[in-house]
N, CA, C and O atoms as a Maestro MAE file, in Angstrom:
{
 s_m_m2io_version
 :::
 2.0.0
}

f_m_ct {
 s_m_title
 :::
 protein
 m_atom[340] {
  # First column is atom index #
  i_m_mmod_type
  r_m_x_coord
  r_m_y_coord
  r_m_z_coord
  i_m_residue_number
  s_m_chain_name
  s_m_pdb_residue_name
  s_m_pdb_atom_name
  i_m_atomic_number
  :::
  1 25 21.291 87.500 -50.237 1 A "UNK " " N  " 7
  2 3 22.179 87.417 -51.301 1 A "UNK " " CA " 6
  3 2 21.031 86.408 -52.315 1 A "UNK " " C  " 6
  4 15 20.448 85.392 -51.939 1 A "UNK " " O  " 8
  5 25 20.953 87.054 -53.653 2 A "UNK " " N  " 7
  6 3 20.324 86.674 -55.270 2 A "UNK " " CA " 6
  7 2 21.134 85.312 -55.439 2 A "UNK " " C  " 6
  8 15 22.206 85.299 -56.043 2 A "UNK " " O  " 8
  9 25 20.620 84.259 -54.925 3 A "UNK " " N  " 7
  10 3 21.924 82.989 -55.822 3 A "UNK " " CA " 6
  11 2 21.505 82.905 -57.405 3 A "UNK " " C  " 6
  12 15 22.432 82.813 -58.210 3 A "UNK " " O  " 8
  13 25 20.313 82.930 -57.839 4 A "UNK " " N  " 7
  14 3 20.189 82.867 -59.274 4 A "UNK " " CA " 6
  15 2 21.313 83.849 -60.145 4 A "UNK " " C  " 6
  16 15 22.233 83.345 -60.790 4 A "UNK " " O  " 8
  17 25 21.068 85.409 -60.046 5 A "UNK " " N  " 7
  18 3 22.088 86.424 -60.264 5 A "UNK " " CA " 6
  19 2 23.711 85.559 -60.106 5 A "UNK " " C  " 6
  20 15 24.467 85.322 -61.048 5 A "UNK " " O  " 8
  21 25 23.939 85.209 -58.685 6 A "UNK " " N  " 7
  22 3 25.524 84.786 -58.496 6 A "UNK " " CA " 6
  23 2 25.699 83.698 -59.712 6 A "UNK " " C  " 6
  24 15 26.576 83.789 -60.571 6 A "UNK " " O  " 8
  25 25 24.678 82.610 -59.639 7 A "UNK " " N  " 7
  26 3 24.798 81.559 -60.191 7 A "UNK " " CA " 6
  27 2 24.470 81.863 -61.961 7 A "UNK " " C  " 6
  28 15 24.450 80.849 -62.660 7 A "UNK " " O  " 8
  29 25 24.245 83.091 -62.594 8 A "UNK " " N  " 7
  30 3 23.855 83.370 -63.720 8 A "UNK " " CA " 6
  31 2 25.870 84.080 -64.294 8 A "UNK " " C  " 6
  32 15 26.520 83.741 -65.282 8 A "UNK " " O  " 8
  33 25 26.235 85.034 -63.230 9 A "UNK " " N  " 7
  34 3 27.093 85.651 -63.707 9 A "UNK " " CA " 6
  35 2 28.195 85.047 -63.310 9 A "UNK " " C  " 6
  36 15 29.173 85.747 -63.571 9 A "UNK " " O  " 8
  37 25 28.544 83.768 -62.645 10 A "UNK " " N  " 7
  38 3 29.788 83.056 -62.709 10 A "UNK " " CA " 6
  39 2 29.596 81.469 -64.013 10 A "UNK " " C  " 6
  40 15 30.449 80.594 -64.162 10 A "UNK " " O  " 8
  41 25 28.236 81.554 -64.758 11 A "UNK " " N  " 7
  42 3 28.079 80.873 -66.202 11 A "UNK " " CA " 6
  43 2 28.911 81.806 -66.919 11 A "UNK " " C  " 6
  44 15 29.993 81.575 -67.458 11 A "UNK " " O  " 8
  45 25 28.015 83.323 -66.837 12 A "UNK " " N  " 7
  46 3 28.613 84.038 -67.676 12 A "UNK " " CA " 6
  47 2 30.232 83.957 -67.808 12 A "UNK " " C  " 6
  48 15 30.741 83.670 -68.892 12 A "UNK " " O  " 8
  49 25 30.859 84.169 -66.887 13 A "UNK " " N  " 7
  50 3 32.215 84.115 -66.315 13 A "UNK " " CA " 6
  51 2 32.912 83.090 -67.168 13 A "UNK " " C  " 6
  52 15 33.635 83.323 -68.136 13 A "UNK " " O  " 8
  53 25 32.569 81.857 -66.637 14 A "UNK " " N  " 7
  54 3 32.873 80.359 -67.470 14 A "UNK " " CA " 6
  55 2 32.796 80.567 -68.535 14 A "UNK " " C  " 6
  56 15 33.912 80.328 -68.995 14 A "UNK " " O  " 8
  57 25 31.930 80.995 -69.571 15 A "UNK " " N  " 7
  58 3 31.532 80.761 -70.824 15 A "UNK " " CA " 6
  59 2 32.659 81.880 -71.418 15 A "UNK " " C  " 6
  60 15 33.450 81.532 -72.295 15 A "UNK " " O  " 8
  61 25 32.661 82.675 -71.098 16 A "UNK " " N  " 7
  62 3 34.055 84.078 -71.626 16 A "UNK " " CA " 6
  63 2 35.353 83.127 -71.653 16 A "UNK " " C  " 6
  64 15 36.284 83.132 -72.459 16 A "UNK " " O  " 8
  65 25 35.117 82.245 -70.438 17 A "UNK " " N  " 7
  66 3 36.900 81.904 -70.441 17 A "UNK " " CA " 6
  67 2 36.783 80.291 -71.636 17 A "UNK " " C  " 6
  68 15 37.736 80.027 -72.369 17 A "UNK " " O  " 8
  69 25 35.809 79.613 -71.626 18 A "UNK " " N  " 7
  70 3 35.636 78.969 -72.492 18 A "UNK " " CA " 6
  71 2 35.919 79.122 -73.943 18 A "UNK " " C  " 6
  72 15 36.614 78.346 -74.599 18 A "UNK " " O  " 8
  73 25 35.225 80.360 -74.464 19 A "UNK " " N  " 7
  74 3 35.231 80.798 -75.867 19 A "UNK " " CA " 6
  75 2 37.250 81.495 -75.603 19 A "UNK " " C  " 6
  76 15 38.124 81.103 -76.376 19 A "UNK " " O  " 8
  77 25 37.434 82.061 -74.938 20 A "UNK " " N  " 7
  78 3 38.499 82.604 -75.183 20 A "UNK " " CA " 6
  79 2 39.601 81.229 -75.613 20 A "UNK " " C  " 6
  80 15 40.320 81.254 -76.612 20 A "UNK " " O  " 8
  81 25 39.544 80.143 -74.688 21 A "UNK " " N  " 7
  82 3 40.153 79.021 -74.787 21 A "UNK " " CA " 6
  83 2 39.883 78.502 -76.098 21 A "UNK " " C  " 6
  84 15 40.875 78.161 -76.743 21 A "UNK " " O  " 8
  85 25 38.451 78.333 -76.776 22 A "UNK " " N  " 7
  86 3 38.988 77.567 -78.170 22 A "UNK " " CA " 6
  87 2 39.036 78.365 -79.223 22 A "UNK " " C  " 6
  88 15 38.860 77.809 -80.307 22 A "UNK " " O  " 8
  89 25 39.293 79.944 -79.226 23 A "UNK " " N  " 7
  90 3 39.821 80.693 -80.200 23 A "UNK " " CA " 6
  91 2 41.523 80.926 -80.146 23 A "UNK " " C  " 6
  92 15 42.231 81.382 -81.043 23 A "UNK " " O  " 8
  93 25 41.882 80.512 -78.944 24 A "UNK " " N  " 7
  94 3 43.476 80.321 -78.919 24 A "UNK " " CA " 6
  95 2 43.840 81.700 -77.981 24 A "UNK " " C  " 6
  96 15 45.057 81.868 -77.911 24 A "UNK " " O  " 8
  97 25 43.050 82.708 -77.255 25 A "UNK " " N  " 7
  98 3 43.689 83.535 -76.978 25 A "UNK " " CA " 6
  99 2 44.204 83.441 -75.544 25 A "UNK " " C  " 6
  100 15 43.865 82.575 -74.738 25 A "UNK " " O  " 8
  101 25 45.209 84.608 -75.285 26 A "UNK " " N  " 7
  102 3 45.847 84.188 -73.945 26 A "UNK " " CA " 6
  103 2 47.377 83.797 -74.072 26 A "UNK " " C  " 6
  104 15 48.239 84.378 -73.414 26 A "UNK " " O  " 8
  105 25 47.591 83.012 -74.754 27 A "UNK " " N  " 7
  106 3 48.645 81.955 -75.078 27 A "UNK " " CA " 6
  107 2 49.767 82.828 -74.920 27 A "UNK " " C  " 6
  108 15 50.570 82.528 -74.036 27 A "UNK " " O  " 8
  109 25 49.925 83.595 -75.436 28 A "UNK " " N  " 7
  110 3 51.167 84.444 -75.420 28 A "UNK " " CA " 6
  111 2 52.640 83.830 -74.910 28 A "UNK " " C  " 6
  112 15 53.466 84.301 -74.128 28 A "UNK " " O  " 8
  113 25 52.623 82.412 -75.783 29 A "UNK " " N  " 7
  114 3 54.058 81.920 -75.413 29 A "UNK " " CA " 6
  115 2 54.727 81.807 -77.074 29 A "UNK " " C  " 6
  116 15 54.141 82.066 -78.126 29 A "UNK " " O  " 8
  117 25 55.705 81.477 -76.937 30 A "UNK " " N  " 7
  118 3 56.994 81.913 -78.300 30 A "UNK " " CA " 6
  119 2 56.693 80.347 -78.811 30 A "UNK " " C  " 6
  120 15 56.882 79.483 -77.955 30 A "UNK " " O  " 8
  121 25 56.326 79.991 -79.879 31 A "UNK " " N  " 7
  122 3 56.050 78.996 -80.393 31 A "UNK " " CA " 6
  123 2 57.099 77.792 -80.760 31 A "UNK " " C  " 6
  124 15 56.996 76.569 -80.661 31 A "UNK " " O  " 8
  125 25 58.243 78.720 -81.268 32 A "UNK " " N  " 7
  126 3 59.577 78.436 -81.806 32 A "UNK " " CA " 6
  127 2 60.523 79.346 -82.418 32 A "UNK " " C  " 6
  128 15 60.271 80.424 -82.956 32 A "UNK " " O  " 8
  129 25 61.881 78.655 -82.237 33 A "UNK " " N  " 7
  130 3 63.116 79.999 -82.258 33 A "UNK " " CA " 6
  131 2 62.980 80.602 -83.713 33 A "UNK " " C  " 6
  132 15 63.525 81.671 -83.989 33 A "UNK " " O  " 8
  133 25 62.323 79.971 -84.532 34 A "UNK " " N  " 7
  134 3 62.298 81.042 -86.015 34 A "UNK " " CA " 6
  135 2 61.305 82.101 -85.820 34 A "UNK " " C  " 6
  136 15 61.354 83.169 -86.430 34 A "UNK " " O  " 8
  137 25 60.040 81.673 -84.621 35 A "UNK " " N  " 7
  138 3 59.018 83.019 -84.056 35 A "UNK " " CA " 6
  139 2 59.657 84.120 -83.588 35 A "UNK " " C  " 6
  140 15 59.495 85.235 -84.084 35 A "UNK " " O  " 8
  141 25 60.648 83.803 -82.313 36 A "UNK " " N  " 7
  142 3 61.628 84.670 -81.582 36 A "UNK " " CA " 6
  143 2 62.685 85.249 -82.355 36 A "UNK " " C  " 6
  144 15 63.469 86.038 -81.828 36 A "UNK " " O  " 8
  145 25 62.818 84.743 -84.222 37 A "UNK " " N  " 7
  146 3 63.747 85.444 -84.419 37 A "UNK " " CA " 6
  147 2 63.267 86.706 -85.541 37 A "UNK " " C  " 6
  148 15 63.773 87.595 -86.226 37 A "UNK " " O  " 8
  149 25 61.815 86.062 -85.177 38 A "UNK " " N  " 7
  150 3 61.271 86.465 -86.495 38 A "UNK " " CA " 6
  151 2 60.465 88.251 -85.890 38 A "UNK " " C  " 6
  152 15 60.258 89.272 -86.547 38 A "UNK " " O  " 8
  153 25 60.282 88.034 -84.854 39 A "UNK " " N  " 7
  154 3 59.746 88.979 -83.946 39 A "UNK " " CA " 6
  155 2 60.775 89.944 -83.577 39 A "UNK " " C  " 6
  156 15 60.527 91.112 -83.279 39 A "UNK " " O  " 8
  157 25 62.006 89.391 -83.606 40 A "UNK " " N  " 7
  158 3 63.458 90.158 -83.309 40 A "UNK " " CA " 6
  159 2 63.933 91.210 -84.085 40 A "UNK " " C  " 6
  160 15 64.714 92.111 -83.777 40 A "UNK " " O  " 8
  161 25 63.223 90.923 -85.388 41 A "UNK " " N  " 7
  162 3 63.541 91.534 -86.529 41 A "UNK " " CA " 6
  163 2 62.874 92.576 -86.938 41 A "UNK " " C  " 6
  164 15 63.292 93.654 -87.360 41 A "UNK " " O  " 8
  165 25 61.297 92.003 -86.716 42 A "UNK " " N  " 7
  166 3 60.650 92.964 -86.991 42 A "UNK " " CA " 6
  167 2 60.772 94.468 -85.908 42 A "UNK " " C  " 6
  168 15 60.841 95.658 -86.216 42 A "UNK " " O  " 8
  169 25 60.763 93.917 -84.829 43 A "UNK " " N  " 7
  170 3 61.319 95.088 -83.725 43 A "UNK " " CA " 6
  171 2 62.199 95.771 -83.651 43 A "UNK " " C  " 6
  172 15 62.132 96.804 -82.985 43 A "UNK " " O  " 8
  173 25 63.326 95.401 -84.327 44 A "UNK " " N  " 7
  174 3 64.470 96.073 -84.621 44 A "UNK " " CA " 6
  175 2 64.776 96.304 -85.907 44 A "UNK " " C  " 6
  176 15 65.572 95.462 -86.322 44 A "UNK " " O  " 8
  177 25 64.439 97.168 -86.767 45 A "UNK " " N  " 7
  178 3 64.473 97.055 -88.315 45 A "UNK " " CA " 6
  179 2 66.519 97.174 -88.385 45 A "UNK " " C  " 6
  180 15 67.188 97.962 -87.716 45 A "UNK " " O  " 8
  181 25 66.935 96.388 -89.147 46 A "UNK " " N  " 7
  182 3 68.205 95.967 -89.502 46 A "UNK " " CA " 6
  183 2 69.004 95.054 -88.777 46 A "UNK " " C  " 6
  184 15 70.215 94.896 -88.934 46 A "UNK " " O  " 8
  185 25 68.237 94.428 -87.936 47 A "UNK " " N  " 7
  186 3 69.005 93.271 -86.830 47 A "UNK " " CA " 6
  187 2 68.656 92.019 -88.076 47 A "UNK " " C  " 6
  188 15 67.653 92.053 -88.790 47 A "UNK " " O  " 8
  189 25 69.621 91.052 -88.127 48 A "UNK " " N  " 7
  190 3 69.983 90.165 -88.496 48 A "UNK " " CA " 6
  191 2 69.603 89.050 -87.597 48 A "UNK " " C  " 6
  192 15 70.257 88.974 -86.557 48 A "UNK " " O  " 8
  193 25 68.771 88.264 -87.775 49 A "UNK " " N  " 7
  194 3 69.165 87.283 -86.264 49 A "UNK " " CA " 6
  195 2 69.507 86.250 -86.948 49 A "UNK " " C  " 6
  196 15 69.091 86.208 -88.106 49 A "UNK " " O  " 8
  197 25 70.476 84.959 -86.372 50 A "UNK " " N  " 7
  198 3 70.926 83.949 -86.889 50 A "UNK " " CA " 6
  199 2 70.835 82.781 -86.105 50 A "UNK " " C  " 6
  200 15 71.053 81.712 -86.674 50 A "UNK " " O  " 8
  201 25 70.445 82.787 -84.441 51 A "UNK " " N  " 7
  202 3 69.853 81.647 -84.171 51 A "UNK " " CA " 6
  203 2 69.310 82.566 -82.881 51 A "UNK " " C  " 6
  204 15 69.353 83.787 -82.735 51 A "UNK " " O  " 8
  205 25 68.756 81.472 -81.954 52 A "UNK " " N  " 7
  206 3 67.535 81.496 -80.856 52 A "UNK " " CA " 6
  207 2 67.778 81.023 -79.725 52 A "UNK " " C  " 6
  208 15 68.653 80.169 -79.867 52 A "UNK " " O  " 8
  209 25 67.530 81.099 -78.865 53 A "UNK " " N  " 7
  210 3 67.355 79.940 -77.569 53 A "UNK " " CA " 6
  211 2 65.499 80.683 -76.367 53 A "UNK " " C  " 6
  212 15 65.068 81.741 -75.908 53 A "UNK " " O  " 8
  213 25 65.205 79.574 -76.426 54 A "UNK " " N  " 7
  214 3 63.522 79.730 -76.029 54 A "UNK " " CA " 6
  215 2 64.320 79.199 -74.515 54 A "UNK " " C  " 6
  216 15 65.187 78.329 -74.433 54 A "UNK " " O  " 8
  217 25 63.591 80.202 -73.129 55 A "UNK " " N  " 7
  218 3 63.608 79.730 -72.388 55 A "UNK " " CA " 6
  219 2 62.265 78.700 -71.827 55 A "UNK " " C  " 6
  220 15 61.218 78.435 -72.418 55 A "UNK " " O  " 8
  221 25 62.589 78.398 -70.912 56 A "UNK " " N  " 7
  222 3 61.405 76.860 -70.459 56 A "UNK " " CA " 6
  223 2 60.435 77.193 -70.994 56 A "UNK " " C  " 6
  224 15 60.025 76.914 -72.121 56 A "UNK " " O  " 8
  225 25 59.890 77.988 -69.989 57 A "UNK " " N  " 7
  226 3 58.346 78.621 -70.300 57 A "UNK " " CA " 6
  227 2 57.603 79.187 -71.288 57 A "UNK " " C  " 6
  228 15 56.384 79.354 -71.323 57 A "UNK " " O  " 8
  229 25 58.811 79.596 -72.448 58 A "UNK " " N  " 7
  230 3 58.758 80.096 -73.677 58 A "UNK " " CA " 6
  231 2 58.092 81.500 -73.584 58 A "UNK " " C  " 6
  232 15 57.570 81.994 -74.583 58 A "UNK " " O  " 8
  233 25 58.108 82.092 -72.479 59 A "UNK " " N  " 7
  234 3 57.972 83.698 -71.894 59 A "UNK " " CA " 6
  235 2 58.714 84.525 -72.743 59 A "UNK " " C  " 6
  236 15 58.448 85.636 -73.203 59 A "UNK " " O  " 8
  237 25 60.116 83.482 -72.930 60 A "UNK " " N  " 7
  238 3 61.358 85.159 -73.441 60 A "UNK " " CA " 6
  239 2 62.571 84.239 -74.111 60 A "UNK " " C  " 6
  240 15 63.047 83.139 -73.827 60 A "UNK " " O  " 8
  241 25 62.745 84.890 -74.786 61 A "UNK " " N  " 7
  242 3 64.238 83.819 -75.355 61 A "UNK " " CA " 6
  243 2 65.736 85.383 -75.590 61 A "UNK " " C  " 6
  244 15 65.825 86.586 -75.345 61 A "UNK " " O  " 8
  245 25 66.490 84.419 -76.114 62 A "UNK " " N  " 7
  246 3 67.649 85.453 -76.307 62 A "UNK " " CA " 6
  247 2 68.092 84.911 -78.050 62 A "UNK " " C  " 6
  248 15 68.381 83.809 -78.516 62 A "UNK " " O  " 8
  249 25 67.963 86.311 -78.660 63 A "UNK " " N  " 7
  250 3 67.935 86.128 -80.036 63 A "UNK " " CA " 6
  251 2 69.585 86.868 -80.782 63 A "UNK " " C  " 6
  252 15 69.901 88.052 -80.893 63 A "UNK " " O  " 8
  253 25 70.273 85.741 -81.137 64 A "UNK " " N  " 7
  254 3 71.601 85.901 -81.144 64 A "UNK " " CA " 6
  255 2 71.556 86.842 -82.701 64 A "UNK " " C  " 6
  256 15 70.619 86.578 -83.454 64 A "UNK " " O  " 8
  257 25 72.517 87.858 -83.118 65 A "UNK " " N  " 7
  258 3 72.136 88.102 -84.229 65 A "UNK " " CA " 6
  259 2 73.393 88.179 -85.406 65 A "UNK " " C  " 6
  260 15 74.455 87.712 -84.995 65 A "UNK " " O  " 8
  261 25 73.410 88.654 -86.672 66 A "UNK " " N  " 7
  262 3 74.461 88.365 -87.247 66 A "UNK " " CA " 6
  263 2 75.934 89.075 -86.986 66 A "UNK " " C  " 6
  264 15 76.998 88.527 -87.274 66 A "UNK " " O  " 8
  265 25 75.793 90.614 -86.292 67 A "UNK " " N  " 7
  266 3 76.422 91.002 -86.158 67 A "UNK " " CA " 6
  267 2 77.196 90.864 -84.731 67 A "UNK " " C  " 6
  268 15 77.791 91.647 -83.991 67 A "UNK " " O  " 8
  269 25 76.912 89.588 -84.720 68 A "UNK " " N  " 7
  270 3 77.358 89.076 -82.642 68 A "UNK " " CA " 6
  271 2 76.420 89.804 -81.704 68 A "UNK " " C  " 6
  272 15 76.497 89.337 -80.567 68 A "UNK " " O  " 8
  273 25 75.296 91.102 -81.857 69 A "UNK " " N  " 7
  274 3 74.790 91.233 -80.935 69 A "UNK " " CA " 6
  275 2 73.484 90.124 -80.461 69 A "UNK " " C  " 6
  276 15 72.720 89.383 -81.079 69 A "UNK " " O  " 8
  277 25 73.693 90.447 -79.124 70 A "UNK " " N  " 7
  278 3 72.050 89.305 -78.422 70 A "UNK " " CA " 6
  279 2 71.478 90.373 -78.328 70 A "UNK " " C  " 6
  280 15 71.886 91.522 -78.495 70 A "UNK " " O  " 8
  281 25 70.106 89.806 -77.939 71 A "UNK " " N  " 7
  282 3 68.556 90.460 -77.563 71 A "UNK " " CA " 6
  283 2 68.106 89.591 -76.388 71 A "UNK " " C  " 6
  284 15 68.330 88.441 -76.008 71 A "UNK " " O  " 8
  285 25 67.398 90.603 -75.988 72 A "UNK " " N  " 7
  286 3 66.502 89.077 -75.338 72 A "UNK " " CA " 6
  287 2 65.422 90.034 -75.160 72 A "UNK " " C  " 6
  288 15 65.363 91.224 -74.851 72 A "UNK " " O  " 8
  289 25 64.139 88.638 -75.616 73 A "UNK " " N  " 7
  290 3 63.076 89.269 -75.626 73 A "UNK " " CA " 6
  291 2 62.196 88.517 -74.888 73 A "UNK " " C  " 6
  292 15 62.380 87.341 -74.573 73 A "UNK " " O  " 8
  293 25 61.083 89.299 -74.565 74 A "UNK " " N  " 7
  294 3 60.458 89.010 -73.329 74 A "UNK " " CA " 6
  295 2 58.765 89.591 -73.537 74 A "UNK " " C  " 6
  296 15 58.364 90.543 -74.207 74 A "UNK " " O  " 8
  297 25 58.010 88.630 -72.699 75 A "UNK " " N  " 7
  298 3 56.303 89.324 -72.878 75 A "UNK " " CA " 6
  299 2 56.138 90.111 -72.062 75 A "UNK " " C  " 6
  300 15 56.449 90.048 -70.872 75 A "UNK " " O  " 8
  301 25 55.447 91.224 -72.830 76 A "UNK " " N  " 7
  302 3 54.434 92.300 -72.330 76 A "UNK " " CA " 6
  303 2 53.590 92.277 -72.528 76 A "UNK " " C  " 6
  304 15 53.360 92.406 -73.730 76 A "UNK " " O  " 8
  305 25 52.663 92.144 -71.825 77 A "UNK " " N  " 7
  306 3 51.176 91.560 -71.962 77 A "UNK " " CA " 6
  307 2 50.494 90.999 -73.179 77 A "UNK " " C  " 6
  308 15 49.957 90.034 -72.636 77 A "UNK " " O  " 8
  309 25 50.153 90.924 -74.381 78 A "UNK " " N  " 7
  310 3 49.858 89.477 -74.866 78 A "UNK " " CA " 6
  311 2 51.010 90.513 -76.079 78 A "UNK " " C  " 6
  312 15 50.508 90.438 -77.201 78 A "UNK " " O  " 8
  313 25 52.182 91.291 -76.100 79 A "UNK " " N  " 7
  314 3 53.046 91.472 -76.813 79 A "UNK " " CA " 6
  315 2 54.464 91.336 -76.422 79 A "UNK " " C  " 6
  316 15 54.783 91.585 -75.259 79 A "UNK " " O  " 8
  317 25 55.492 90.899 -77.440 80 A "UNK " " N  " 7
  318 3 56.995 90.696 -77.044 80 A "UNK " " CA " 6
  319 2 57.538 91.786 -77.294 80 A "UNK " " C  " 6
  320 15 57.550 92.207 -78.451 80 A "UNK " " O  " 8
  321 25 58.108 92.483 -76.262 81 A "UNK " " N  " 7
  322 3 59.215 93.330 -76.695 81 A "UNK " " CA " 6
  323 2 60.829 92.812 -76.342 81 A "UNK " " C  " 6
  324 15 61.317 91.812 -75.817 81 A "UNK " " O  " 8
  325 25 61.460 94.321 -77.053 82 A "UNK " " N  " 7
  326 3 63.125 93.876 -76.541 82 A "UNK " " CA " 6
  327 2 63.286 94.342 -74.997 82 A "UNK " " C  " 6
  328 15 62.621 95.178 -74.385 82 A "UNK " " O  " 8
  329 25 64.167 93.695 -74.636 83 A "UNK " " N  " 7
  330 3 63.870 93.632 -73.177 83 A "UNK " " CA " 6
  331 2 65.782 94.518 -73.030 83 A "UNK " " C  " 6
  332 15 66.646 94.076 -73.787 83 A "UNK " " O  " 8
  333 25 66.053 95.352 -72.316 84 A "UNK " " N  " 7
  334 3 67.518 96.420 -72.010 84 A "UNK " " CA " 6
  335 2 68.068 96.799 -73.210 84 A "UNK " " C  " 6
  336 15 69.290 96.881 -73.337 84 A "UNK " " O  " 8
  337 25 67.105 97.102 -74.339 85 A "UNK " " N  " 7
  338 3 67.523 98.103 -75.400 85 A "UNK " " CA " 6
  339 2 67.712 99.574 -75.351 85 A "UNK " " C  " 6
  340 15 68.062 100.185 -76.360 85 A "UNK " " O  " 8
  :::
 }
 m_bond[339] {
  # First column is bond index #
  i_m_from
  i_m_to
  i_m_order
  :::
  1 1 2 1
  2 2 3 1
  3 3 4 2
  4 3 5 1
  5 5 6 1
  6 6 7 1
  7 7 8 2
  8 7 9 1
  9 9 10 1
  10 10 11 1
  11 11 12 2
  12 11 13 1
  13 13 14 1
  14 14 15 1
  15 15 16 2
  16 15 17 1
  17 17 18 1
  18 18 19 1
  19 19 20 2
  20 19 21 1
  21 21 22 1
  22 22 23 1
  23 23 24 2
  24 23 25 1
  25 25 26 1
  26 26 27 1
  27 27 28 2
  28 27 29 1
  29 29 30 1
  30 30 31 1
  31 31 32 2
  32 31 33 1
  33 33 34 1
  34 34 35 1
  35 35 36 2
  36 35 37 1
  37 37 38 1
  38 38 39 1
  39 39 40 2
  40 39 41 1
  41 41 42 1
  42 42 43 1
  43 43 44 2
  44 43 45 1
  45 45 46 1
  46 46 47 1
  47 47 48 2
  48 47 49 1
  49 49 50 1
  50 50 51 1
  51 51 52 2
  52 51 53 1
  53 53 54 1
  54 54 55 1
  55 55 56 2
  56 55 57 1
  57 57 58 1
  58 58 59 1
  59 59 60 2
  60 59 61 1
  61 61 62 1
  62 62 63 1
  63 63 64 2
  64 63 65 1
  65 65 66 1
  66 66 67 1
  67 67 68 2
  68 67 69 1
  69 69 70 1
  70 70 71 1
  71 71 72 2
  72 71 73 1
  73 73 74 1
  74 74 75 1
  75 75 76 2
  76 75 77 1
  77 77 78 1
  78 78 79 1
  79 79 80 2
  80 79 81 1
  81 81 82 1
  82 82 83 1
  83 83 84 2
  84 83 85 1
  85 85 86 1
  86 86 87 1
  87 87 88 2
  88 87 89 1
  89 89 90 1
  90 90 91 1
  91 91 92 2
  92 91 93 1
  93 93 94 1
  94 94 95 1
  95 95 96 2
  96 95 97 1
  97 97 98 1
  98 98 99 1
  99 99 100 2
  100 99 101 1
  101 101 102 1
  102 102 103 1
  103 103 104 2
  104 103 105 1
  105 105 106 1
  106 106 107 1
  107 107 108 2
  108 107 109 1
  109 109 110 1
  110 110 111 1
  111 111 112 2
  112 111 113 1
  113 113 114 1
  114 114 115 1
  115 115 116 2
  116 115 117 1
  117 117 118 1
  118 118 119 1
  119 119 120 2
  120 119 121 1
  121 121 122 1
  122 122 123 1
  123 123 124 2
  124 123 125 1
  125 125 126 1
  126 126 127 1
  127 127 128 2
  128 127 129 1
  129 129 130 1
  130 130 131 1
  131 131 132 2
  132 131 133 1
  133 133 134 1
  134 134 135 1
  135 135 136 2
  136 135 137 1
  137 137 138 1
  138 138 139 1
  139 139 140 2
  140 139 141 1
  141 141 142 1
  142 142 143 1
  143 143 144 2
  144 143 145 1
  145 145 146 1
  146 146 147 1
  147 147 148 2
  148 147 149 1
  149 149 150 1
  150 150 151 1
  151 151 152 2
  152 151 153 1
  153 153 154 1
  154 154 155 1
  155 155 156 2
  156 155 157 1
  157 157 158 1
  158 158 159 1
  159 159 160 2
  160 159 161 1
  161 161 162 1
  162 162 163 1
  163 163 164 2
  164 163 165 1
  165 165 166 1
  166 166 167 1
  167 167 168 2
  168 167 169 1
  169 169 170 1
  170 170 171 1
  171 171 172 2
  172 171 173 1
  173 173 174 1
  174 174 175 1
  175 175 176 2
  176 175 177 1
  177 177 178 1
  178 178 179 1
  179 179 180 2
  180 179 181 1
  181 181 182 1
  182 182 183 1
  183 183 184 2
  184 183 185 1
  185 185 186 1
  186 186 187 1
  187 187 188 2
  188 187 189 1
  189 189 190 1
  190 190 191 1
  191 191 192 2
  192 191 193 1
  193 193 194 1
  194 194 195 1
  195 195 196 2
  196 195 197 1
  197 197 198 1
  198 198 199 1
  199 199 200 2
  200 199 201 1
  201 201 202 1
  202 202 203 1
  203 203 204 2
  204 203 205 1
  205 205 206 1
  206 206 207 1
  207 207 208 2
  208 207 209 1
  209 209 210 1
  210 210 211 1
  211 211 212 2
  212 211 213 1
  213 213 214 1
  214 214 215 1
  215 215 216 2
  216 215 217 1
  217 217 218 1
  218 218 219 1
  219 219 220 2
  220 219 221 1
  221 221 222 1
  222 222 223 1
  223 223 224 2
  224 223 225 1
  225 225 226 1
  226 226 227 1
  227 227 228 2
  228 227 229 1
  229 229 230 1
  230 230 231 1
  231 231 232 2
  232 231 233 1
  233 233 234 1
  234 234 235 1
  235 235 236 2
  236 235 237 1
  237 237 238 1
  238 238 239 1
  239 239 240 2
  240 239 241 1
  241 241 242 1
  242 242 243 1
  243 243 244 2
  244 243 245 1
  245 245 246 1
  246 246 247 1
  247 247 248 2
  248 247 249 1
  249 249 250 1
  250 250 251 1
  251 251 252 2
  252 251 253 1
  253 253 254 1
  254 254 255 1
  255 255 256 2
  256 255 257 1
  257 257 258 1
  258 258 259 1
  259 259 260 2
  260 259 261 1
  261 261 262 1
  262 262 263 1
  263 263 264 2
  264 263 265 1
  265 265 266 1
  266 266 267 1
  267 267 268 2
  268 267 269 1
  269 269 270 1
  270 270 271 1
  271 271 272 2
  272 271 273 1
  273 273 274 1
  274 274 275 1
  275 275 276 2
  276 275 277 1
  277 277 278 1
  278 278 279 1
  279 279 280 2
  280 279 281 1
  281 281 282 1
  282 282 283 1
  283 283 284 2
  284 283 285 1
  285 285 286 1
  286 286 287 1
  287 287 288 2
  288 287 289 1
  289 289 290 1
  290 290 291 1
  291 291 292 2
  292 291 293 1
  293 293 294 1
  294 294 295 1
  295 295 296 2
  296 295 297 1
  297 297 298 1
  298 298 299 1
  299 299 300 2
  300 299 301 1
  301 301 302 1
  302 302 303 1
  303 303 304 2
  304 303 305 1
  305 305 306 1
  306 306 307 1
  307 307 308 2
  308 307 309 1
  309 309 310 1
  310 310 311 1
  311 311 312 2
  312 311 313 1
  313 313 314 1
  314 314 315 1
  315 315 316 2
  316 315 317 1
  317 317 318 1
  318 318 319 1
  319 319 320 2
  320 319 321 1
  321 321 322 1
  322 322 323 1
  323 323 324 2
  324 323 325 1
  325 325 326 1
  326 326 327 1
  327 327 328 2
  328 327 329 1
  329 329 330 1
  330 330 331 1
  331 331 332 2
  332 331 333 1
  333 333 334 1
  334 334 335 1
  335 335 336 2
  336 335 337 1
  337 337 338 1
  338 338 339 1
  339 339 340 2
  :::
 }
}
């Protein structure tokens, strides 16, 4: 086994992980109810959001519309999509 190569590879992976953390990449969580409402309005033209409820882990939300509709947002990779529409 080539120990210097293994150590260099490990250092490279840890270095990339540190850079990603410093840049704030990979978070993928909803910051607020307002953000969930904005995503729902952007994903579904004509939808007017009035309130939202975030899940505890901030990976999904239920957004309530002006017309009484409820949309579920969920994380899909790095994006949020409407679930069940």
